[in-house]
Residue frames as a rotation matrix with the C-alpha (Angstrom) as fourth column:
UNK 1
0.504 0.024 0.863 18.45
-0.858 -0.101 0.504 -21.88
0.099 -0.995 -0.031 11.96
UNK 2
-0.527 -0.782 -0.332 21.01
-0.674 0.623 -0.396 -24.42
0.517 0.015 -0.856 13.20
UNK 3
0.217 0.580 -0.786 19.72
-0.014 0.807 0.591 -27.77
0.976 -0.117 0.183 14.38
UNK 4
-0.429 -0.509 -0.747 21.76
0.720 0.307 -0.622 -27.37
0.545 -0.805 0.235 17.62
UNK 5
-0.679 0.179 0.712 19.80
-0.387 -0.911 -0.140 -24.23
0.624 -0.371 0.688 18.59
UNK 6
-0.642 0.432 -0.633 17.92
0.699 0.669 -0.253 -24.92
0.314 -0.605 -0.732 21.79
UNK 7
-0.355 0.525 -0.773 16.12
0.497 -0.594 -0.632 -21.60
-0.791 -0.609 -0.050 22.08
UNK 8
0.441 0.630 0.639 13.90
0.884 -0.182 -0.431 -19.41
-0.155 0.755 -0.637 19.96
UNK 9
0.338 -0.363 0.868 15.24
0.256 -0.852 -0.456 -15.93
0.906 0.377 -0.196 20.68
UNK 10
-0.536 -0.587 -0.607 17.06
0.783 -0.075 -0.618 -13.96
0.317 -0.806 0.500 23.43
UNK 11
0.435 0.685 -0.584 15.42
0.863 -0.502 0.054 -11.49
-0.256 -0.528 -0.810 25.81
UNK 12
0.417 -0.241 0.876 15.75
0.510 -0.736 -0.446 -7.89
0.752 0.633 -0.184 24.69
UNK 13
0.763 -0.143 0.631 16.81
-0.516 -0.722 0.461 -6.76
0.389 -0.677 -0.625 28.23
UNK 14
0.499 -0.544 0.675 18.73
-0.655 0.273 0.704 -9.51
-0.567 -0.794 -0.220 30.06
UNK 15
-0.089 -0.493 -0.866 19.67
-0.960 0.275 -0.058 -11.63
0.267 0.825 -0.497 26.96
UNK 16
-0.449 0.054 0.892 18.31
-0.411 0.874 -0.260 -14.82
-0.794 -0.483 -0.370 28.62
UNK 17
-0.980 0.039 -0.193 17.30
-0.148 0.500 0.854 -17.49
0.129 0.865 -0.484 26.20
UNK 18
-0.144 0.980 0.137 13.59
-0.823 -0.042 -0.567 -17.76
-0.549 -0.194 0.813 25.43
UNK 19
-0.758 -0.263 0.597 12.84
-0.056 0.938 0.343 -21.38
-0.650 0.226 -0.725 24.50
UNK 20
-0.802 0.537 -0.261 10.51
-0.235 0.117 0.965 -22.84
0.548 0.836 0.032 21.97
UNK 21
-0.002 0.942 -0.337 6.81
0.277 0.324 0.905 -23.10
0.961 -0.092 -0.262 22.90
UNK 22
-0.407 -0.118 -0.906 7.28
0.913 -0.040 -0.405 -20.98
0.011 -0.992 0.124 26.00
UNK 23
0.716 0.697 -0.042 5.57
0.698 -0.714 0.059 -17.85
0.011 -0.071 -0.997 27.36
UNK 24
-0.595 -0.802 -0.039 7.34
0.803 -0.596 0.004 -14.49
-0.026 -0.029 0.999 26.75
UNK 25
0.266 0.611 -0.746 6.33
0.549 -0.732 -0.403 -10.82
-0.792 -0.302 -0.530 26.91
UNK 26
-0.450 -0.357 0.818 6.09
0.876 -0.352 0.329 -8.34
0.171 0.865 0.471 24.10
UNK 27
-0.769 0.140 -0.624 5.47
0.131 -0.921 -0.368 -4.58
-0.626 -0.365 0.689 24.16
UNK 28
0.159 0.907 0.390 2.06
0.733 0.156 -0.662 -3.53
-0.662 0.391 -0.640 22.75
UNK 29
0.330 -0.122 -0.936 3.68
-0.382 -0.924 -0.014 -0.53
-0.863 0.362 -0.351 21.00
UNK 30
0.972 0.175 0.160 3.95
0.051 0.503 -0.863 -1.38
-0.231 0.846 0.480 17.27
UNK 31
0.566 -0.820 -0.082 7.52
-0.565 -0.314 -0.763 -0.04
0.600 0.479 -0.641 16.89
UNK 32
-0.185 -0.686 0.704 8.71
-0.975 0.220 -0.041 -2.28
-0.127 -0.694 -0.709 19.72
UNK 33
0.780 0.603 0.171 7.26
-0.576 0.797 -0.184 -5.54
-0.247 0.045 0.968 18.35
UNK 34
0.506 -0.623 -0.597 10.67
-0.362 0.474 -0.802 -6.68
0.783 0.622 0.015 17.16
UNK 35
-0.632 -0.712 0.305 11.93
-0.565 0.154 -0.811 -7.16
0.531 -0.685 -0.499 20.74
UNK 36
0.466 0.720 -0.514 10.76
-0.018 0.589 0.808 -9.88
0.884 -0.368 0.287 23.13
UNK 37
-0.260 -0.485 0.835 11.20
-0.827 -0.335 -0.452 -10.19
0.499 -0.808 -0.313 26.82
UNK 38
-0.663 -0.104 -0.741 11.50
0.098 0.970 -0.223 -13.21
0.742 -0.221 -0.633 29.10
UNK 39
-0.352 0.521 -0.778 9.43
0.936 0.193 -0.294 -11.58
-0.003 -0.831 -0.556 31.87
UNK 40
0.690 0.652 0.314 7.35
0.618 -0.757 0.214 -8.57
0.377 0.047 -0.925 32.76
UNK 41
0.619 -0.546 -0.565 10.29
0.332 -0.470 0.818 -7.31
-0.712 -0.694 -0.109 34.85
UNK 42
-0.445 -0.845 0.297 12.51
0.649 -0.075 0.757 -7.26
-0.617 0.530 0.581 31.77
UNK 43
-0.018 0.531 0.847 9.76
0.885 -0.385 0.260 -5.55
0.465 0.755 -0.463 29.81
UNK 44
0.860 0.330 -0.390 9.52
0.498 -0.711 0.497 -2.93
-0.113 -0.621 -0.776 32.61
UNK 45
0.063 -0.929 -0.365 13.25
0.538 -0.277 0.796 -2.15
-0.841 -0.247 0.482 32.09
UNK 46
-0.620 -0.240 0.747 12.69
0.785 -0.184 0.592 -1.11
-0.004 0.953 0.302 28.44
UNK 47
0.310 0.930 0.196 9.62
0.931 -0.339 0.136 1.02
0.193 0.140 -0.971 29.11
UNK 48
0.664 -0.051 -0.746 11.32
0.305 -0.892 0.333 4.09
-0.682 -0.449 -0.577 30.69
UNK 49
-0.451 -0.892 0.020 14.08
0.285 -0.123 0.951 3.96
-0.846 0.434 0.310 28.09
UNK 50
-0.648 0.281 0.708 11.58
0.755 0.115 0.646 3.97
0.100 0.953 -0.286 25.18
UNK 51
-0.904 0.270 -0.332 9.42
-0.075 -0.864 -0.499 6.60
-0.421 -0.426 0.801 26.96
UNK 52
-0.622 0.775 0.109 6.05
0.444 0.234 0.865 5.20
0.645 0.587 -0.490 25.90
UNK 53
-0.657 0.488 0.575 3.13
-0.651 -0.752 -0.106 7.22
0.381 -0.444 0.811 27.12
UNK 54
0.228 0.777 0.587 0.70
-0.889 0.412 -0.200 4.33
-0.397 -0.477 0.784 27.39
UNK 55
-0.097 -0.315 -0.944 1.95
-0.709 0.688 -0.157 0.78
0.699 0.654 -0.289 27.05
UNK 56
0.464 0.201 0.863 1.73
-0.778 0.558 0.288 -2.66
-0.424 -0.805 0.415 28.51
UNK 57
-0.722 -0.692 0.027 3.32
-0.630 0.673 0.388 -6.04
-0.286 0.263 -0.921 28.18
UNK 58
0.392 0.835 -0.387 1.45
-0.916 0.394 -0.080 -8.60
0.086 0.385 0.919 26.10
UNK 59
-0.123 -0.397 0.910 1.78
-0.517 0.808 0.283 -12.27
-0.847 -0.436 -0.304 26.97
UNK 60
0.465 0.224 -0.857 2.59
-0.872 0.281 -0.400 -14.48
0.151 0.933 0.326 23.95
UNK 61
0.625 -0.226 0.747 3.77
-0.089 0.930 0.356 -17.98
-0.775 -0.289 0.561 23.25
UNK 62
-0.260 -0.762 -0.593 6.87
-0.795 -0.180 0.579 -18.63
-0.548 0.622 -0.559 21.15
UNK 63
0.482 0.492 -0.725 6.50
-0.850 0.462 -0.252 -20.98
0.211 0.738 0.641 18.22
UNK 64
0.797 -0.200 0.571 7.34
-0.055 0.916 0.398 -24.69
-0.602 -0.348 0.718 18.29
UNK 65
-0.221 -0.974 -0.050 10.77
-0.296 0.018 0.955 -25.70
-0.929 0.226 -0.292 17.02
UNK 66
-0.330 0.112 0.938 9.20
0.708 0.686 0.167 -27.67
-0.625 0.719 -0.305 14.13
UNK 67
0.739 0.668 0.090 7.33
0.593 -0.582 -0.556 -24.56
-0.319 0.464 -0.826 12.90
UNK 68
0.590 -0.607 -0.532 10.47
-0.433 -0.794 0.426 -22.47
-0.682 -0.021 -0.732 13.02
UNK 69
-0.412 -0.793 0.449 12.48
-0.038 0.507 0.861 -25.15
-0.911 0.337 -0.239 11.22
UNK 70
0.070 0.525 0.848 9.85
0.893 0.346 -0.288 -25.48
-0.444 0.777 -0.445 8.43
UNK 71
0.914 0.311 -0.260 9.85
0.205 -0.908 -0.364 -21.75
-0.349 0.280 -0.894 7.96
UNK 72
0.216 -0.951 -0.219 13.60
-0.440 -0.295 0.848 -21.69
-0.872 -0.087 -0.482 7.84
UNK 73
-0.465 -0.334 0.820 13.74
0.443 0.715 0.541 -24.44
-0.767 0.615 -0.184 5.20
UNK 74
0.407 0.701 0.585 11.05
0.875 -0.113 -0.471 -22.76
-0.264 0.704 -0.660 3.05
UNK 75
0.834 -0.143 -0.534 12.87
-0.126 -0.990 0.069 -19.38
-0.538 0.010 -0.843 3.26
UNK 76
-0.096 -0.987 -0.126 16.11
-0.550 -0.053 0.834 -20.92
-0.830 0.149 -0.538 1.97
UNK 77
-0.133 0.083 0.988 14.63
0.657 0.753 0.026 -23.07
-0.742 0.652 -0.155 -0.77
UNK 78
-0.961 -0.267 0.069 14.72
0.212 -0.552 0.806 -21.57
-0.178 0.790 0.587 -4.29
UNK 79
-0.033 0.976 -0.214 11.65
0.270 -0.198 -0.942 -19.63
-0.962 -0.089 -0.257 -5.27
UNK 80
-0.590 -0.065 0.805 10.29
0.807 -0.045 0.589 -19.07
-0.002 0.997 0.079 -8.69
UNK 81
-0.336 0.401 -0.852 9.18
0.128 -0.877 -0.463 -15.58
-0.933 -0.265 0.243 -9.47
UNK 82
-0.075 0.413 0.908 6.80
0.978 0.208 -0.013 -15.15
-0.194 0.887 -0.419 -12.37
UNK 83
-0.573 -0.178 -0.800 7.23
0.096 -0.984 0.150 -11.85
-0.814 0.009 0.581 -14.21
UNK 84
0.294 0.697 0.654 4.56
0.827 0.158 -0.540 -10.70
-0.480 0.700 -0.529 -16.56
UNK 85
-0.778 -0.583 0.234 5.63
0.612 -0.619 0.492 -8.46
-0.142 0.526 0.839 -19.38
UNK 86
-0.461 0.584 -0.668 3.79
-0.228 -0.805 -0.547 -5.25
-0.858 -0.100 0.504 -20.11
UNK 87
0.096 0.626 0.774 1.02
0.765 0.451 -0.460 -5.67
-0.637 0.636 -0.435 -22.56
UNK 88
-0.886 -0.463 -0.017 1.46
0.335 -0.666 0.666 -3.69
-0.320 0.584 0.746 -25.78
UNK 89
-0.379 0.804 0.457 -2.22
0.596 -0.166 0.786 -3.42
0.708 0.570 -0.416 -26.45
UNK 90
-0.787 0.136 0.602 -4.36
-0.381 -0.874 -0.301 -0.76
0.485 -0.466 0.740 -24.93
UNK 91
0.055 0.889 -0.455 -7.02
0.021 0.454 0.891 -3.29
0.998 -0.059 0.007 -23.81
UNK 92
-0.164 -0.132 -0.978 -5.65
0.919 0.340 -0.200 -3.44
0.358 -0.931 0.065 -20.23
UNK 93
-0.974 -0.202 -0.100 -5.64
0.223 -0.928 -0.298 0.37
-0.033 -0.313 0.949 -20.05
UNK 94
-0.585 0.804 0.108 -9.18
-0.448 -0.432 0.783 0.54
0.676 0.409 0.613 -21.30
UNK 95
-0.007 0.563 -0.826 -10.37
0.443 0.743 0.502 -2.12
0.897 -0.362 -0.254 -18.91
UNK 96
-0.385 -0.248 -0.889 -9.16
0.923 -0.101 -0.371 -0.12
0.002 -0.964 0.267 -15.88
UNK 97
-0.985 0.035 0.171 -10.57
-0.010 -0.989 0.148 3.17
0.174 0.144 0.974 -17.19
UNK 98
-0.378 0.900 -0.218 -13.98
0.690 0.117 -0.714 4.24
-0.617 -0.421 -0.665 -15.78
UNK 99
-0.601 0.169 0.781 -16.02
0.674 -0.417 0.609 5.78
0.429 0.893 0.137 -18.54
UNK 100
0.505 0.862 0.049 -18.20
0.656 -0.420 0.627 7.54
0.561 -0.285 -0.777 -15.94
UNK 101
-0.076 -0.640 -0.764 -15.27
0.943 -0.295 0.153 9.31
-0.323 -0.709 0.626 -14.29
UNK 102
0.904 0.382 -0.194 -15.54
0.333 -0.911 -0.241 13.10
-0.269 0.153 -0.951 -14.13
UNK 103
0.162 -0.889 0.429 -12.77
0.973 0.071 -0.222 14.68
0.167 0.453 0.876 -16.20
UNK 104
0.117 -0.009 0.993 -13.45
0.219 -0.975 -0.035 18.30
0.969 0.221 -0.112 -15.22
UNK 105
-0.818 -0.346 -0.460 -12.31
0.538 -0.174 -0.825 20.05
0.206 -0.922 0.329 -12.06
UNK 106
0.087 0.995 0.049 -15.74
0.888 -0.099 0.448 20.91
0.451 0.004 -0.892 -10.75
UNK 107
0.319 0.027 -0.947 -14.65
0.735 -0.638 0.229 23.63
-0.598 -0.770 -0.223 -8.34
UNK 108
-0.720 -0.658 -0.221 -12.70
0.332 -0.606 0.723 25.49
-0.610 0.448 0.654 -11.08
UNK 109
-0.715 0.505 0.483 -15.63
0.524 -0.070 0.849 25.41
0.462 0.860 -0.215 -13.54
UNK 110
0.274 0.860 -0.431 -18.15
0.938 -0.140 0.317 26.45
0.212 -0.491 -0.845 -10.90
UNK 111
0.046 -0.349 -0.936 -15.94
0.576 -0.756 0.310 29.35
-0.816 -0.554 0.166 -9.88
UNK 112
-0.907 -0.373 0.193 -15.48
0.350 -0.415 0.840 30.41
-0.234 0.830 0.507 -13.50
UNK 113
-0.309 0.893 0.328 -19.26
0.698 -0.022 0.716 30.41
0.646 0.450 -0.617 -14.15
UNK 114
0.442 0.490 -0.751 -19.90
0.881 -0.394 0.262 32.28
-0.168 -0.778 -0.606 -10.86
UNK 115
-0.237 -0.609 -0.757 -17.17
0.429 -0.765 0.481 34.93
-0.872 -0.211 0.442 -11.42
UNK 116
-0.952 -0.279 0.128 -17.80
0.227 -0.356 0.906 35.48
-0.207 0.892 0.402 -15.10
UNK 117
-0.604 0.785 0.138 -21.59
0.118 -0.084 0.990 35.18
0.788 0.614 -0.042 -15.38
UNK 118
-0.784 0.272 0.557 -22.78
-0.620 -0.334 -0.710 35.33
-0.007 -0.902 0.431 -11.72
UNK 119
0.300 0.839 -0.454 -24.59
-0.808 0.477 0.346 32.05
0.506 0.263 0.821 -12.14
UNK 120
0.048 -0.241 0.969 -24.74
-0.729 0.654 0.199 28.73
-0.682 -0.717 -0.144 -10.29
UNK 121
-0.464 -0.304 -0.832 -23.91
-0.803 0.541 0.250 25.36
0.374 0.784 -0.495 -11.75
UNK 122
0.662 0.741 0.113 -26.15
-0.741 0.622 0.255 22.20
0.118 -0.252 0.960 -11.54
UNK 123
0.231 -0.543 0.807 -24.67
-0.588 0.583 0.560 19.01
-0.775 -0.604 -0.184 -10.24
UNK 124
0.516 0.110 0.849 -25.08
0.403 0.844 -0.355 17.04
-0.756 0.525 0.391 -13.49
UNK 125
0.879 -0.206 -0.430 -23.14
-0.447 -0.668 -0.595 19.55
-0.165 0.715 -0.679 -15.58
UNK 126
-0.026 -0.987 0.156 -19.79
-0.856 0.103 0.507 17.86
-0.517 -0.121 -0.848 -14.87
UNK 127
-0.113 0.043 0.993 -21.06
0.176 0.984 -0.022 14.47
-0.978 0.172 -0.119 -16.15
UNK 128
0.813 0.501 0.297 -22.38
0.385 -0.078 -0.920 16.00
-0.438 0.862 -0.256 -19.43
UNK 129
0.723 -0.621 -0.304 -19.25
-0.680 -0.716 -0.155 18.11
-0.121 0.319 -0.940 -19.88
UNK 130
-0.198 -0.823 0.532 -17.04
-0.582 0.536 0.612 15.05
-0.788 -0.189 -0.585 -19.33
UNK 131
0.280 0.349 0.894 -19.01
0.507 0.737 -0.446 13.15
-0.815 0.578 0.029 -21.99
UNK 132
0.992 0.090 -0.088 -18.37
-0.015 -0.612 -0.791 16.08
-0.125 0.786 -0.606 -24.41
UNK 133
0.337 -0.941 -0.043 -14.70
-0.877 -0.330 0.350 16.10
-0.344 -0.080 -0.936 -23.56
UNK 134
-0.139 -0.334 0.932 -14.46
-0.045 0.942 0.331 12.37
-0.989 0.004 -0.146 -24.16
UNK 135
0.646 0.480 0.593 -16.14
0.555 0.237 -0.797 12.70
-0.523 0.845 -0.113 -27.56
UNK 136
0.895 -0.387 -0.224 -13.88
-0.446 -0.800 -0.401 15.65
-0.024 0.459 -0.888 -28.57
UNK 137
0.048 -0.943 0.329 -10.81
-0.812 0.155 0.563 13.70
-0.582 -0.294 -0.758 -27.39
UNK 138
0.150 0.055 0.987 -11.80
0.269 0.959 -0.094 10.54
-0.951 0.279 0.129 -29.22
UNK 139
0.935 0.198 0.295 -12.02
0.335 -0.215 -0.917 12.54
-0.118 0.956 -0.267 -32.50
UNK 140
0.668 -0.739 -0.082 -8.70
-0.739 -0.672 0.037 14.26
-0.083 0.036 -0.996 -31.75
UNK 141
-0.039 -0.636 0.771 -7.00
-0.393 0.719 0.573 10.85
-0.919 -0.281 -0.278 -31.13
UNK 142
0.473 0.263 0.841 -8.34
0.547 0.661 -0.514 9.50
-0.691 0.703 0.169 -34.39
UNK 143
0.992 -0.127 -0.028 -7.03
-0.109 -0.703 -0.703 12.59
0.070 0.700 -0.711 -36.26
UNK 144
0.315 -0.935 0.163 -3.59
-0.878 -0.222 0.424 12.17
-0.360 -0.277 -0.891 -34.70
UNK 145
0.012 -0.263 0.965 -3.52
0.003 0.965 0.263 8.46
-1.000 0.000 0.013 -35.60
UNK 146
0.785 0.333 0.522 -4.58
0.493 0.173 -0.853 9.19
-0.374 0.927 -0.028 -39.16
UNK 147
0.836 -0.549 -0.013 -1.58
-0.475 -0.710 -0.519 11.52
0.276 0.440 -0.854 -39.49
UNK 148
0.499 -0.625 -0.600 0.69
0.282 0.772 -0.569 8.82
0.819 0.115 0.562 -38.10
UNK 149
-0.344 -0.618 0.707 1.40
-0.483 -0.530 -0.697 10.49
0.806 -0.581 -0.116 -34.78
UNK 150
-0.150 0.222 -0.963 1.33
0.705 0.707 0.053 9.14
0.693 -0.671 -0.262 -31.20
UNK 151
-0.808 -0.103 -0.580 0.93
0.488 -0.669 -0.561 12.62
-0.330 -0.736 0.591 -29.70
UNK 152
0.266 0.925 0.272 -2.39
0.955 -0.291 0.057 14.40
0.132 0.245 -0.960 -29.52
UNK 153
-0.805 -0.593 -0.007 -1.89
0.593 -0.804 -0.037 18.10
0.016 -0.034 0.999 -30.23
UNK 154
-0.452 0.654 -0.606 -4.02
0.074 -0.650 -0.756 21.17
-0.889 -0.387 0.246 -29.79
UNK 155
-0.616 0.194 -0.764 -4.65
-0.755 -0.424 0.501 21.29
-0.226 0.885 0.408 -33.58
UNK 156
-0.919 0.267 -0.291 -6.32
0.139 0.908 0.394 17.89
0.370 0.322 -0.872 -33.40
UNK 157
-0.533 0.752 -0.388 -9.26
0.619 0.035 -0.784 19.38
-0.576 -0.659 -0.484 -31.41
UNK 158
-0.790 0.240 -0.565 -10.36
-0.451 -0.851 0.270 21.62
-0.415 0.468 0.780 -34.32
């Protein structure tokens, strides 16, 4: 912002200057928050154009010039952005993994049991089955690693 600027923004309807630390109007509709109005009359001009079903003008106070100037200076000063490289270890992946997470699509298994055997399925079956799947998968991963592969294949589950 230029030091010579004597106003904060211009009215969205009449383009009149809205000064620093003064009252202005803003539409309550979230998509219209980018426009400001010097008076309720100017806000009323935009309402039929935007065709809001239920809206009103909210009275607000513009920021002080010092606050705007500080923000302007901080936005134009160089910023340091810290970039963290991806970790090559699996420890971060393991930390975010929930060992209690259900790995089986419950609705599919229940439907299979119902259709094939005409039986119901207890609620704790999915937890036990997920534990079994984890154990089988851990063994399959170890087998793939021992063969020098990074891909787990169907033959690893034997």
